[in-house]
N, C-alpha and C positions, 0 to 999 in steps of 0.2 A: 504494500500500500504506500503510495507516494504522499508526501506532505503537500497539501493544497495551499497555495499562496495567493490569497485574494488580491495582493498588491500587484500581481501580474495582470489584473483585470482593471478596466477603467471605472467600474462602479460595482459596489458590493453592499447590499442592504440585508441585514439579518432581520427576521420578523418574529413577532411575539403573538401567536394565535390565542393565548390565554392571558396575555398581559403578565402580571406578577402573581397570579393565582398559583398556589402550590399546595401539595398535600403534606409537605414537610415544613418545619419552622427552624431552619438553620440560623443560629445566632449571628453569624457573620454575614448573612446574605445582604448584598447591597440592593437587591431588587424587590424584596417583599414590601418595602415601604412605598413603592411607586404607586400602589393602589390609592394612596392619599392624593395623588395628582389627578385622579379620575373619580370624583365622587359620583356614585350611581345616581343617574337622573330619575330612574324609576325602578320598580322591582324587576323589570324584564332585562335590565342592563346587568349582565353577568360577567362583564369583562372578557367576552369571547368574540373572536373575529367572525363577521358575517360572511355568508357565501358570496354576497355581492362584492364585499371588499376583497375577499380572497381572489376573485376573478380579476378585479381591477389591478391588484398587486401583481399577480402572475403575468398578466398581459403587459403592464407597464414595465415591469422588471426585465422581461425578455426583450422588449422593444428598445430598452436603454442600452443593451449590450452590443459591443462591436467585435467581440471575440466569438469563436465557434463553440467554446465550452462555457457553460453557465452553472454556477453553484447556488443552490437555495439552501439556506440554513434556518432551521426552525428551533426557536429558543423559548425560554420562559423566565420566570415561573416554571411550571412543569408542563411541557407541551403534550405529554401523553394523557393529559386530562381532557384533551379533545379526542373524540373517537376515531378509529381507523378510517371511517367513512369520510371524514374531513380531509385526510391526507390522500385518500384515493381520489377525491374530487380534485385536489391540487395536482395530482399526476395527470389526470384527464385534461386539465387546463394547460399544463405544461406541454403536453403533446399537441394540443390545439393551436397554441401560439408559438411553439418552438421555431417554426420556419427553418427547419433543417439543423438547428443548433443541437449540440449534445448537452443534455440536462442531467445534472447530478444533484443529489440531496444529502444533507447531513442533518442530524438532530441531536440536541444536547438534552440529556435526561438525568434525573437522579437515580434511575434504575429500579425504583421500587414497584413500578406498575407494569414492568415488562412481563409479557405472557408468551406462550407458544404462538398465539395468534399474531401478536406484534412481531415476533421474530420471523414468522413466515412472510409477513408483509415486507419487513426490512430485507430479507434475503431475496425474495422474488423481484424486488425493485432496486436492489443493489444500493441501499442506503447505508451510509457510514453513521455509526452511533457513537456519540461521546457520552461516557458515563462519569458522573461526578462521584468520586470516592476518595476519602482522605487517609487511606492506609488501613492497617489492621484495626480490629474493632475498637480497641482502647483509644486510638487516635480518631477514628471516624466518628464515634459516638460522643466525643467530647463536645462537638458543636452541631452535628448533623442528626437531629432527632425529629420525631413526629410532633405534631401540635400538642399532643398530650404528654410529651416528654419521653416517649418510649424509643428504644433503640431502632435504628433504621438499617444497621449493618447487614443483618442476615437477609433482609428483603433485597438489598442491593446485590449481595452475592448470589442470591437466587436468580436475579435478572441477568447477571454476568454469566452464570452457568447455562442459562437458557440461550443466551447469545452464542456461546461456544457450542452448545448442542446443535444449533441450527447453522453453524458456521457463518455467522454474521460478522462483518468487519466492525471492530469497535476499538476505541482508545480511551484512555483515562484522563480526566481533568481533575487534578489533585490540588486542593487549596493548602498552602503552607501557612500555618498560623503560629501564634506564640507557644503553643503546646507541642505540636508534632515537629516543629523546626529543630528541637533539641535532640531528635533521634533520627538523623538523616539516613543512616544505613538500615535501621529497622524499617523505616518508611520505604526506602527504595527496594529493599529485598522482598518486601511484601508483594509489590507489583510483579516482580520476577516470579515469585512463587505461584501467582495466579495466572501466569502466562500472558501478561499484558506487555506487549512489545512497543507500544506507542504511548508516551506519557507527556502530559503538559503540567508543569508546575506553575501555580499562580500564587504569588505572595499576597497576603491580605494586609492592606494598609488603609485604614479608614479613620477619619476625624469626625468628631461629634459636634453637632450644632442643631439646636431645637428650632424647628420651623412652625409657623402658625397652623399649618395643616396637619401636623402630627409626624412629619418626617424628622429623622434625627441624624442624618449624615450630611456632611458638608460637601459642597461642590468645589471643583478646582478653582472656580472664580473667586472663592472666599479666601482672602489673604490674612485673616485674623489668626492670632495665636489660639489654637483650639486643642482640646485634649484628644489624644488617640484613644480609640476603642481598646478594651483590655485584651481583645483577641488579635490585635495587630502584632506582627513580629518585629524585631529590632533589626537594624542594618547588620549588626554583628551576627545575629542568628542567621540571616539570609546568606551572608558571605560564607560562614562556616558550613551551612547546609549544602550550598552548591559545590564548594571545594571537596567536601567529604564524598558526595555522590559522584562527582566527576572522577575522583581518584579510582573508585571502584569500576566505574563505567569504562574508563580509558584502558584499564588493565584487563578487563574481562569481557566487555559487552559491546565493543564497537562492531557495527554491522549486524547486530542481533537485537539490541534494544535501542530505540530511538527516543531521545529526550528533546523536546522542541527547543528549549533554551540553548542546549548545546549545539544543535543543528543550526539555529539562527546565529549563534556566535561565530561558528565556522563560516557561514554564508557571508557575514559582514567582514570577516577576516580576509576572505578571498575576493571581496568586491561584488558579491552577488546579492540580490534582494533577499532579505530574511523572510522566513515564513510566518512571522508574528509581528503584529503592528507595533508593539511596544519597543521593538528594536530598530524600527525603520527611521529614516531621516525625517520624513514628514508623515503626518497622519491625515485623517479626514477621508480616507478611501472607503472606510467601512462604517456605514450608518446603521441605524436600527429603526424599525417601524413598529409602533404599538398596535394594539388590537383594533383601535378606532381609526387608524391611518395616519396618526401623528408621526412625523419623522424627526429623529434627533441625530446630532453629530456623531454619537458613538454610544455603545451600550453602557459605558461607564460615565456618560455625560447626559443621562436622561434627567435633566433639570430644566425648568422653564426657560432659562437664559440660553440654552443650547437647542431649542426647538427650531427646526428649519421650515416647518409648514405641515400641511396635511395633503395626502395623496388625492383627496377629493377635489382639491383646489389647485395643486401644482403637480407636475410630473416628477418622478424620481430624478430624472436628469436635471430638471430645473433646480431642485433642492440640493442635490449632491454636487452640482457644479456652480452653485450660487456663490456670490462674493463672500457671504458669511461663512460657508463651509470651506471655501478655498483659504480664507484667512485663518480659520480654525486649524486647518492642516499645516499651513506654513508657519504658524505661530510656535509649533513644537520646536522647530530649529531656531527661529528668529529670537525666541525668548530665552535661549540658553544663557546662563550666567557666565561670567568670565572664567570661573573655575572649570566649567565644562568645556568651553571653547579652547582652553589651553591644556586640556587633559590628553594624555597619550592614548587613552582608550575611548575618545569621543566617537571614533568610527565604529566601535563595537556595540555601544548602547544607545548613542544619539540622545542621551538624556533620559532614556526609558519613558514610561508613560507620564504624560503631563498631569494626570490626576494625582500623582504622588509628589509633585513639586510644591513644597510649602515651607522648606527650610529657608529662612531669610538670609540674604546676602547683602553686601554693601551696595549692590545695584538695585535700585528701587524697581519693583515689578518684575524682577528676574530671580525667582526663588530656585533653590537647589532641590534635587530629588532626595526624598527622605532616605531612600535605599542606596544612595551613592556610595558610601563607604563599603557596603557589602558587595556591590557590583565591582568596585575597583579591586577589592581583595580577590574576587573570583577571576577577573580578567588577568590580573597580575600572576595569579597561580597557574592559569591555563595557557599563558602566552607561549611558552616553549613548545607545547603540544600543538597549538594552533599554527604556529610558524612552520612546524614540520608538515602538518597536514596541508597547509597552503602550498608549500613547495611541491608536495606530491600532486595536489590538485592541478597546479599550473603545468606540471610535467605530464598531466593526463595519465597518471598512474594511481591506482587505488592504494591507499596506505595499508596494505595487508601486512607489511613488516614493521608497523609502527612501534610495537613493543620492543623488538630487537634494536631498533634505532634509539628509542628512548633510554633503554638500559645501557647501551654502549656510550651514550652521552651523559650518563649520570643524572637523568631526569627523575629517577625514582625517589 
């Protein structure tokens, strides 16, 4: 399975067929509170996408593409709270409006609602399934529980076992928080033990700010000194976590296990586009559409100030190529503080995600990324390995003998 890079495409919009509605209540979830942006207008408004909007989105999304291959990504909340019939309808519409393009689908789920029927659907239609799981039970259940506080781990594992049973392609999205970050090898080895070969690590960093409508997370636009959530990891934890896992991966798992951050680091090292937006030079390529057609600059920027419009009033092309969105994307690089611009590893992280930039610097309006020290430690640690793999890449030779090379040059 190849890593799909949306930045190779001119326009990418993830969609939320059930908005923020979910059957779990994960303590660190940044999206659950988004239901406060959409107060129910009447008892029939259940935060679900209508069939009319689904058709409008599929048609407009396909028309906006200039490439032969198009990826649809279904997200939440928990997207499996919509019935299979909804996604079958989506596939019918994709075929109707594809106009010869190759259409692919991916869906991100917490895994608890996966059944044999869902797996048959995924397999028959070649959907890639992302499963949110935070390691072994002790780590996973620390924050990922049901609304009544019960464990969700065994339900997730049952879903994963069903995916494996039906030979459905899946990968893991694992949140790294203040708790599991202290056990990097236990964390990583768990994924290997369950046969997960494609892993995405997402560090959790959230600041708290009370809003009038009940939301409690701060947007990147807020420059005040605000408290961190108690589940956010520290820069030191993040750096140690990445270095520890990289050491095991580079010695034992290259070519067998694929970790998105490591792949993206190597991509930047050799001058290729990374497969993850946080490591790209500019952002703004990947928007998100809510259940009612509202489009925002990014999944982590679903705040009123980052709303681009509504698909009932503007096309996706108009919104995603608007001055507001282009400025949002360019600002990632343009707002880098002096410390970043002078950093030896600027090419490797490009300041990471703007949502994490809130450490004040001497330059007004140019804050530093909270995780900067952790990333710097990681890049400094992996530099010799990346330099070697870059040389192999440029020589068009697979780094099959990387360990012999590293040992002979005292890199262990």
